[in-house]
TORPA-4810 file (N, C-alpha, C, O; in nm, 3 decimals):
<nodes>
NODE_1_15.814_0.929_12.887_15.884_0.993_12.997_15.895_0.894_13.112_15.798_0.827_13.148_X
NODE_2_16.009_0.885_13.165_16.032_0.791_13.275_16.057_0.871_13.402_16.140_0.963_13.406_X
NODE_3_15.984_0.835_13.504_15.996_0.903_13.633_16.064_0.807_13.731_16.027_0.690_13.742_X
NODE_4_16.160_0.858_13.799_16.231_0.777_13.897_16.176_0.809_14.036_16.172_0.925_14.076_X
NODE_5_16.135_0.708_14.107_16.079_0.725_14.240_16.176_0.659_14.342_16.220_0.546_14.322_X
NODE_6_16.206_0.732_14.449_16.296_0.678_14.552_16.216_0.658_14.679_16.152_0.751_14.730_X
NODE_7_16.219_0.539_14.729_16.158_0.510_14.858_16.258_0.434_14.944_16.310_0.328_14.907_X
NODE_8_16.281_0.487_15.050_16.369_0.425_15.150_16.495_0.366_15.087_16.534_0.252_15.114_X
NODE_9_16.556_0.447_15.003_16.683_0.406_14.947_16.672_0.318_14.825_16.775_0.284_14.766_X
NODE_10_16.551_0.278_14.785_16.536_0.191_14.667_16.488_0.278_14.551_16.385_0.344_14.561_X
NODE_11_16.561_0.277_14.444_16.522_0.355_14.325_16.448_0.263_14.230_16.495_0.154_14.197_X
NODE_12_16.329_0.309_14.186_16.248_0.230_14.096_16.203_0.320_13.980_16.157_0.432_14.004_X
NODE_13_16.214_0.273_13.858_16.170_0.351_13.740_16.025_0.315_13.708_15.989_0.197_13.702_X
NODE_14_15.943_0.418_13.686_15.802_0.396_13.654_15.767_0.485_13.534_15.800_0.603_13.536_X
NODE_15_15.703_0.432_13.432_15.665_0.512_13.315_15.527_0.572_13.338_15.438_0.509_13.395_X
NODE_16_15.513_0.697_13.292_15.387_0.768_13.309_15.300_0.739_13.187_15.349_0.745_13.074_X
NODE_17_15.171_0.708_13.209_15.082_0.677_13.099_14.960_0.768_13.105_14.915_0.808_13.213_X
NODE_18_14.904_0.801_12.981_14.782_0.880_12.974_14.810_1.030_12.981_14.925_1.074_12.988_X
NODE_19_14.700_1.106_12.977_14.707_1.253_12.982_14.649_1.301_13.113_14.560_1.239_13.171_X
NODE_20_14.701_1.409_13.159_14.641_1.469_13.278_14.521_1.553_13.235_14.509_1.587_13.117_X
NODE_21_14.436_1.587_13.324_14.316_1.666_13.295_14.352_1.804_13.240_14.281_1.856_13.154_X
NODE_22_14.459_1.863_13.288_14.503_1.995_13.240_14.541_1.987_13.093_14.504_2.075_13.015_X
NODE_23_14.614_1.885_13.054_14.653_1.870_12.913_14.531_1.858_12.822_14.527_1.917_12.715_X
NODE_24_14.432_1.782_12.865_14.309_1.765_12.786_14.235_1.898_12.775_14.188_1.932_12.667_X
NODE_25_14.224_1.973_12.882_14.154_2.101_12.879_14.225_2.201_12.787_14.160_2.276_12.714_X
NODE_26_14.357_2.203_12.790_14.432_2.294_12.702_14.413_2.254_12.556_14.396_2.341_12.470_X
NODE_27_14.415_2.125_12.527_14.394_2.079_12.389_14.255_2.117_12.339_14.239_2.160_12.224_X
NODE_28_14.153_2.100_12.423_14.016_2.136_12.384_14.005_2.287_12.365_13.937_2.332_12.273_X
NODE_29_14.071_2.366_12.449_14.069_2.512_12.435_14.134_2.556_12.304_14.080_2.642_12.234_X
NODE_30_14.249_2.499_12.271_14.317_2.534_12.146_14.231_2.495_12.026_14.220_2.572_11.930_X
NODE_31_14.173_2.378_12.029_14.086_2.333_11.920_13.963_2.424_11.908_13.923_2.459_11.797_X
NODE_32_13.904_2.461_12.020_13.788_2.551_12.018_13.821_2.687_11.960_13.743_2.742_11.882_X
NODE_33_13.935_2.743_11.998_13.976_2.873_11.942_14.002_2.863_11.792_13.969_2.955_11.717_X
NODE_34_14.059_2.754_11.749_14.083_2.734_11.606_13.953_2.726_11.528_13.940_2.787_11.421_X
NODE_35_13.856_2.652_11.580_13.726_2.642_11.513_13.651_2.774_11.515_13.582_2.808_11.419_X
NODE_36_13.663_2.849_11.622_13.599_2.981_11.630_13.661_3.076_11.527_13.589_3.152_11.462_X
NODE_37_13.791_3.072_11.513_13.858_3.155_11.411_13.816_3.115_11.271_13.798_3.202_11.185_X
NODE_38_13.800_2.987_11.246_13.755_2.940_11.115_13.613_2.987_11.085_13.583_3.026_10.972_X
NODE_39_13.525_2.982_11.184_13.388_3.030_11.165_13.385_3.180_11.138_13.307_3.226_11.054_X
NODE_40_13.468_3.257_11.206_13.475_3.401_11.183_13.527_3.431_11.043_13.478_3.522_10.976_X
NODE_41_13.625_3.356_10.999_13.680_3.373_10.864_13.572_3.346_10.759_13.562_3.420_10.661_X
NODE_42_13.493_3.243_10.779_13.386_3.211_10.684_13.279_3.321_10.683_13.228_3.355_10.577_X
NODE_43_13.246_3.376_10.798_13.148_3.485_10.806_13.197_3.608_10.731_13.120_3.669_10.656_X
NODE_44_13.322_3.644_10.750_13.378_3.760_10.679_13.383_3.734_10.529_13.363_3.826_10.449_X
NODE_45_13.411_3.611_10.489_13.414_3.578_10.348_13.278_3.600_10.283_13.270_3.657_10.174_X
NODE_46_13.172_3.558_10.348_13.036_3.578_10.295_13.004_3.727_10.288_12.946_3.773_10.190_X
NODE_47_13.041_3.801_10.390_13.014_3.945_10.393_13.083_4.018_10.277_13.020_4.098_10.208_X
NODE_48_13.210_3.991_10.257_13.284_4.060_10.151_13.244_4.012_10.012_13.253_4.088_9.916_X
NODE_49_13.201_3.888_10.001_13.152_3.839_9.871_13.024_3.913_9.832_13.006_3.948_9.715_X
NODE_50_12.936_3.939_9.928_12.813_4.014_9.899_12.846_4.158_9.862_12.784_4.215_9.772_X
NODE_51_12.942_4.217_9.930_12.983_4.353_9.898_13.041_4.361_9.757_13.013_4.456_9.683_X
NODE_52_13.120_4.263_9.719_13.176_4.259_9.583_13.065_4.239_9.481_13.073_4.292_9.370_X
NODE_53_12.963_4.164_9.516_12.849_4.144_9.426_12.777_4.276_9.400_12.741_4.305_9.286_X
NODE_54_12.756_4.356_9.504_12.693_4.487_9.486_12.777_4.576_9.394_12.724_4.645_9.307_X
NODE_55_12.907_4.575_9.415_12.996_4.659_9.333_12.991_4.614_9.187_12.992_4.698_9.096_X
NODE_56_12.986_4.485_9.163_12.976_4.434_9.026_12.844_4.476_8.962_12.841_4.518_8.847_X
NODE_57_12.735_4.463_9.037_12.604_4.505_8.984_12.604_4.653_8.950_12.554_4.692_8.844_X
NODE_58_12.659_4.735_9.039_12.662_4.879_9.014_12.745_4.912_8.891_12.706_4.998_8.811_X
NODE_59_12.857_4.846_8.875_12.942_4.870_8.758_12.869_4.831_8.630_12.874_4.904_8.531_X
NODE_60_12.802_4.717_8.632_12.727_4.674_8.513_12.614_4.770_8.481_12.589_4.798_8.363_X
NODE_61_12.545_4.821_8.582_12.437_4.917_8.558_12.491_5.048_8.501_12.430_5.107_8.413_X
NODE_62_12.605_5.092_8.552_12.665_5.216_8.500_12.704_5.200_8.353_12.678_5.288_8.272_X
NODE_63_12.764_5.088_8.320_12.802_5.065_8.180_12.680_5.047_8.091_12.682_5.085_7.974_X
NODE_64_12.573_4.991_8.145_12.448_4.979_8.069_12.395_5.117_8.031_12.357_5.140_7.917_X
NODE_65_12.392_5.208_8.128_12.344_5.343_8.098_12.438_5.416_8.003_12.393_5.489_7.914_X
NODE_66_12.568_5.398_8.020_12.662_5.461_7.927_12.643_5.409_7.784_12.655_5.484_7.688_X
NODE_67_12.613_5.281_7.771_12.586_5.226_7.638_12.460_5.287_7.578_12.454_5.311_7.457_X
NODE_68_12.358_5.310_7.661_12.236_5.375_7.611_12.265_5.518_7.567_12.212_5.564_7.466_X
NODE_69_12.348_5.587_7.643_12.383_5.725_7.606_12.463_5.726_7.475_12.439_5.810_7.389_X
NODE_70_12.556_5.633_7.461_12.633_5.624_7.337_12.544_5.591_7.217_12.564_5.643_7.107_X
NODE_71_12.445_5.505_7.239_12.358_5.462_7.130_12.264_5.572_7.085_12.219_5.572_6.970_X
NODE_72_12.232_5.666_7.173_12.136_5.771_7.141_12.196_5.906_7.178_12.149_5.972_7.270_X
NODE_73_12.299_5.945_7.107_12.370_6.069_7.139_12.282_6.192_7.123_12.305_6.293_7.190_X
NODE_74_12.184_6.185_7.037_12.096_6.301_7.016_12.017_6.334_7.142_11.986_6.450_7.167_X
NODE_75_11.985_6.231_7.221_11.908_6.252_7.344_11.993_6.236_7.470_11.940_6.222_7.580_X
NODE_76_12.124_6.236_7.453_12.214_6.214_7.567_12.197_6.319_7.676_12.209_6.287_7.794_X
NODE_77_12.169_6.443_7.638_12.151_6.548_7.739_12.032_6.521_7.828_12.031_6.562_7.944_X
NODE_78_11.931_6.453_7.776_11.813_6.426_7.857_11.844_6.328_7.970_11.779_6.333_8.075_X
NODE_79_11.941_6.240_7.950_11.978_6.148_8.058_12.037_6.224_8.176_12.018_6.184_8.291_X
NODE_80_12.108_6.332_8.148_12.166_6.412_8.256_12.056_6.469_8.345_12.072_6.477_8.467_X
NODE_81_11.945_6.509_8.285_11.834_6.566_8.362_11.742_6.459_8.420_11.672_6.484_8.517_X
NODE_82_11.742_6.338_8.361_11.651_6.233_8.405_11.707_6.148_8.518_11.631_6.088_8.594_X
NODE_83_11.838_6.142_8.531_11.900_6.057_8.633_11.973_6.147_8.733_12.089_6.183_8.713_X
NODE_84_11.903_6.182_8.839_11.959_6.262_8.948_11.925_6.194_9.079_11.842_6.104_9.084_X
NODE_85_11.989_6.237_9.186_11.959_6.180_9.317_11.813_6.203_9.353_11.748_6.116_9.411_X
NODE_86_11.761_6.320_9.318_11.622_6.352_9.349_11.525_6.266_9.269_11.417_6.235_9.318_X
NODE_87_11.563_6.227_9.147_11.472_6.146_9.065_11.451_6.007_9.124_11.352_5.941_9.090_X
NODE_88_11.539_5.962_9.210_11.522_5.830_9.270_11.419_5.832_9.383_11.371_5.726_9.424_X
NODE_89_11.384_5.950_9.432_11.280_5.958_9.535_11.145_5.916_9.479_11.059_5.869_9.554_X
NODE_90_11.126_5.931_9.349_10.997_5.897_9.289_10.989_5.750_9.246_10.884_5.708_9.197_X
NODE_91_11.094_5.674_9.264_11.093_5.534_9.221_11.018_5.451_9.324_11.059_5.441_9.440_X
NODE_92_10.908_5.392_9.281_10.829_5.304_9.367_10.806_5.173_9.293_10.829_5.163_9.173_X
NODE_93_10.762_5.074_9.366_10.734_4.944_9.305_10.626_4.952_9.199_10.628_4.877_9.102_X
NODE_94_10.531_5.043_9.218_10.421_5.056_9.123_10.474_5.103_8.987_10.429_5.055_8.883_X
NODE_95_10.567_5.197_8.988_10.624_5.246_8.863_10.709_5.140_8.795_10.721_5.138_8.672_X
NODE_96_10.768_5.053_8.872_10.859_4.954_8.814_10.786_4.835_8.753_10.848_4.755_8.683_X
NODE_97_10.657_4.822_8.777_10.583_4.709_8.723_10.497_4.747_8.603_10.447_4.658_8.533_X
NODE_98_10.479_4.873_8.578_10.394_4.913_8.465_10.471_4.903_8.334_10.594_4.908_8.334_X
NODE_99_10.399_4.890_8.222_10.469_4.884_8.094_10.538_5.015_8.062_10.490_5.122_8.100_X
NODE_100_10.652_5.007_7.994_10.728_5.128_7.969_10.710_5.182_7.828_10.775_5.280_7.791_X
NODE_101_10.624_5.123_7.748_10.605_5.174_7.613_10.488_5.271_7.608_10.398_5.264_7.692_X
NODE_102_10.490_5.359_7.511_10.379_5.451_7.490_10.272_5.381_7.406_10.288_5.265_7.368_X
NODE_103_10.164_5.453_7.378_10.054_5.392_7.302_10.098_5.349_7.162_10.050_5.248_7.111_X
NODE_104_10.188_5.422_7.101_10.232_5.385_6.967_10.353_5.290_6.969_10.414_5.267_6.865_X
NODE_105_10.387_5.235_7.086_10.493_5.135_7.096_10.633_5.191_7.110_10.729_5.114_7.108_X
NODE_106_10.648_5.320_7.125_10.779_5.381_7.140_10.816_5.394_7.287_10.730_5.393_7.375_X
NODE_107_10.942_5.406_7.312_10.992_5.426_7.448_11.060_5.562_7.453_11.150_5.589_7.374_X
NODE_108_11.017_5.647_7.546_11.078_5.779_7.559_11.203_5.770_7.645_11.226_5.670_7.714_X
NODE_109_11.283_5.873_7.641_11.404_5.877_7.723_11.369_5.872_7.871_11.437_5.805_7.949_X
NODE_110_11.263_5.941_7.910_11.222_5.941_8.051_11.178_5.800_8.093_11.211_5.756_8.203_X
NODE_111_11.105_5.731_8.007_11.063_5.594_8.040_11.184_5.501_8.050_11.190_5.415_8.138_X
NODE_112_11.279_5.520_7.962_11.401_5.439_7.967_11.481_5.470_8.094_11.536_5.379_8.156_X
NODE_113_11.488_5.597_8.131_11.557_5.635_8.255_11.484_5.578_8.376_11.548_5.535_8.472_X
NODE_114_11.350_5.576_8.373_11.273_5.519_8.485_11.299_5.369_8.494_11.315_5.316_8.604_X
NODE_115_11.302_5.301_8.382_11.332_5.158_8.383_11.471_5.134_8.445_11.489_5.041_8.524_X
NODE_116_11.567_5.217_8.408_11.702_5.202_8.460_11.706_5.232_8.610_11.774_5.161_8.685_X
NODE_117_11.635_5.335_8.654_11.630_5.365_8.799_11.568_5.249_8.875_11.613_5.216_8.985_X
NODE_118_11.465_5.186_8.818_11.404_5.069_8.882_11.505_4.954_8.892_11.508_4.883_8.993_X
NODE_119_11.585_4.936_8.789_11.688_4.832_8.794_11.791_4.861_8.902_11.837_4.769_8.971_X
NODE_120_11.828_4.986_8.918_11.925_5.023_9.022_11.869_4.991_9.159_11.938_4.932_9.242_X
NODE_121_11.745_5.030_9.184_11.684_5.003_9.315_11.666_4.854_9.338_11.687_4.805_9.449_X
NODE_122_11.628_4.780_9.233_11.610_4.635_9.250_11.743_4.565_9.278_11.748_4.471_9.357_X
NODE_123_11.849_4.611_9.215_11.979_4.545_9.231_12.054_4.587_9.356_12.126_4.507_9.415_X
NODE_124_12.039_4.715_9.397_12.124_4.768_9.505_12.049_4.811_9.630_12.110_4.858_9.726_X
NODE_125_11.918_4.797_9.630_11.842_4.829_9.750_11.768_4.961_9.742_11.790_5.040_9.651_X
NODE_126_11.679_4.985_9.838_11.590_5.101_9.833_11.658_5.235_9.857_11.599_5.339_9.829_X
NODE_127_11.780_5.236_9.907_11.849_5.363_9.931_11.947_5.399_9.820_12.014_5.502_9.827_X
NODE_128_11.957_5.315_9.720_12.053_5.339_9.611_12.008_5.457_9.525_11.889_5.482_9.509_X
NODE_129_12.105_5.527_9.471_12.076_5.636_9.378_12.191_5.650_9.280_12.299_5.593_9.299_X
NODE_130_12.167_5.726_9.174_12.271_5.752_9.074_12.260_5.896_9.028_12.155_5.958_9.036_X
NODE_131_12.371_5.947_8.980_12.377_6.083_8.926_12.454_6.078_8.795_12.563_6.021_8.788_X
NODE_132_12.395_6.138_8.691_12.465_6.151_8.563_12.513_6.294_8.552_12.434_6.388_8.565_X
NODE_133_12.642_6.311_8.528_12.700_6.445_8.510_12.766_6.452_8.373_12.818_6.352_8.321_X
NODE_134_12.764_6.571_8.315_12.827_6.592_8.185_12.919_6.712_8.194_12.881_6.816_8.248_X
NODE_135_13.038_6.697_8.142_13.133_6.806_8.132_13.187_6.803_7.989_13.276_6.725_7.957_X
NODE_136_13.131_6.888_7.906_13.164_6.890_7.763_13.127_6.755_7.703_13.009_6.720_7.699_X
NODE_137_13.224_6.678_7.656_13.195_6.547_7.597_13.216_6.432_7.695_13.203_6.316_7.657_X
NODE_138_13.249_6.463_7.819_13.274_6.359_7.919_13.150_6.337_8.004_13.095_6.431_8.062_X
NODE_139_13.106_6.213_8.011_12.993_6.176_8.096_13.044_6.096_8.215_13.134_6.013_8.203_X
NODE_140_12.984_6.123_8.329_13.021_6.056_8.452_12.894_6.003_8.517_12.796_6.075_8.531_X
NODE_141_12.896_5.877_8.557_12.783_5.817_8.627_12.832_5.773_8.764_12.923_5.690_8.777_X
NODE_142_12.772_5.830_8.866_12.804_5.794_9.004_12.687_5.716_9.060_12.573_5.762_9.053_X
NODE_143_12.713_5.599_9.113_12.610_5.516_9.176_12.652_5.492_9.320_12.766_5.455_9.347_X
NODE_144_12.559_5.514_9.412_12.588_5.494_9.555_12.479_5.406_9.615_12.363_5.411_9.572_X
NODE_145_12.516_5.328_9.713_12.421_5.240_9.780_12.469_5.219_9.923_12.586_5.238_9.954_X
NODE_146_12.377_5.178_10.006_12.411_5.151_10.146_12.453_5.004_10.154_12.370_4.914_10.145_X
NODE_147_12.580_4.982_10.172_12.636_4.847_10.174_12.656_4.804_10.318_12.765_4.821_10.374_X
NODE_148_12.553_4.749_10.377_12.563_4.706_10.516_12.652_4.584_10.531_12.703_4.557_10.640_X
NODE_149_12.671_4.510_10.423_12.756_4.391_10.430_12.903_4.427_10.445_12.976_4.364_10.520_X
NODE_150_12.945_4.531_10.371_13.087_4.562_10.366_13.134_4.654_10.476_13.255_4.677_10.488_X
NODE_151_13.046_4.707_10.556_13.090_4.801_10.659_12.976_4.842_10.748_12.892_4.761_10.784_X
NODE_152_12.974_4.968_10.783_12.879_5.017_10.882_12.751_5.071_10.822_12.659_5.102_10.896_X
NODE_153_12.741_5.085_10.691_12.620_5.137_10.630_12.622_5.288_10.620_12.726_5.352_10.631_X
NODE_154_12.503_5.343_10.600_12.492_5.488_10.579_12.502_5.560_10.712_12.433_5.527_10.808_X
NODE_155_12.588_5.658_10.718_12.600_5.742_10.836_12.612_5.887_10.791_12.702_5.921_10.714_X
NODE_156_12.523_5.970_10.838_12.527_6.113_10.807_12.533_6.140_10.657_12.611_6.223_10.610_X
NODE_157_12.450_6.069_10.583_12.444_6.090_10.439_12.555_6.025_10.360_12.562_6.042_10.239_X
NODE_158_12.642_5.951_10.426_12.753_5.887_10.357_12.712_5.744_10.321_12.670_5.668_10.407_X
NODE_159_12.725_5.710_10.195_12.698_5.574_10.150_12.833_5.506_10.130_12.917_5.556_10.056_X
NODE_160_12.854_5.393_10.195_12.987_5.334_10.188_13.007_5.248_10.064_13.117_5.197_10.042_X
NODE_161_12.904_5.229_9.983_12.920_5.164_9.854_12.904_5.270_9.745_12.795_5.326_9.731_X
NODE_162_13.008_5.297_9.670_13.000_5.403_9.570_13.098_5.374_9.457_13.213_5.336_9.481_X
NODE_163_13.051_5.394_9.333_13.141_5.386_9.218_13.119_5.508_9.131_13.015_5.573_9.139_X
NODE_164_13.216_5.539_9.050_13.207_5.651_8.957_13.271_5.606_8.826_13.391_5.577_8.822_X
NODE_165_13.191_5.600_8.720_13.240_5.556_8.590_13.236_5.675_8.496_13.135_5.745_8.487_X
NODE_166_13.345_5.697_8.425_13.353_5.811_8.332_13.384_5.759_8.193_13.453_5.659_8.175_X
NODE_167_13.331_5.832_8.093_13.363_5.803_7.954_13.354_5.930_7.873_13.287_6.026_7.912_X
NODE_168_13.421_5.930_7.762_13.416_6.045_7.673_13.349_6.003_7.544_13.387_5.903_7.483_X
NODE_169_13.250_6.081_7.503_13.179_6.050_7.378_13.245_6.117_7.260_13.199_6.103_7.147_X
</nodes>
C-alpha cells in the first residue's frame, strides 16, 4: 500500500511497512478462537466415543443373554424371573467374585443370571440394570445405564442410556 503525503505543496510517496498493533491483536484473537473451537471439538469427540462404547457393550450383553436363552429353551422362563430391575439391587462385588459352580460342578440358571448381572454392572456402571420380558415366543431385553458422558445422566428415574433388543424363539 502506498500512502501519499503532502507537505507544503510537495507530494511524496511513502510505502507502509509492518503491522499495526491492532492487526496483530485481531490475528491472535482469531487464532485463539480457532484453537478453542478445536479443543471443544476434541472434548465432544471423546465424550460421544465413550457413550458409543457403552451402547456397544450393552448390545453385546443383551445378545449374550439372548444366546443363553436360545441355547437353553427349557429354562428360558427362569431368565424372565431372574433378570429384573429389582434383582440388580442384590448385585455386589462380593457376589461377583465368588465361584459360580455348585458342588457337583453344575451351573444353575440363577447362578448364570447372577454372573450376567455382574457383567452388566462391571461394563455399564453401578446404576445399570436390565429387564427380561416375554410375550408368548418373543423375548425382550431392556438394558439401561446412567450415561454421564453422553448427556445429563439420571434425572427423576430416567436413564439416558437405554437399549431394547427383541427376538422371537
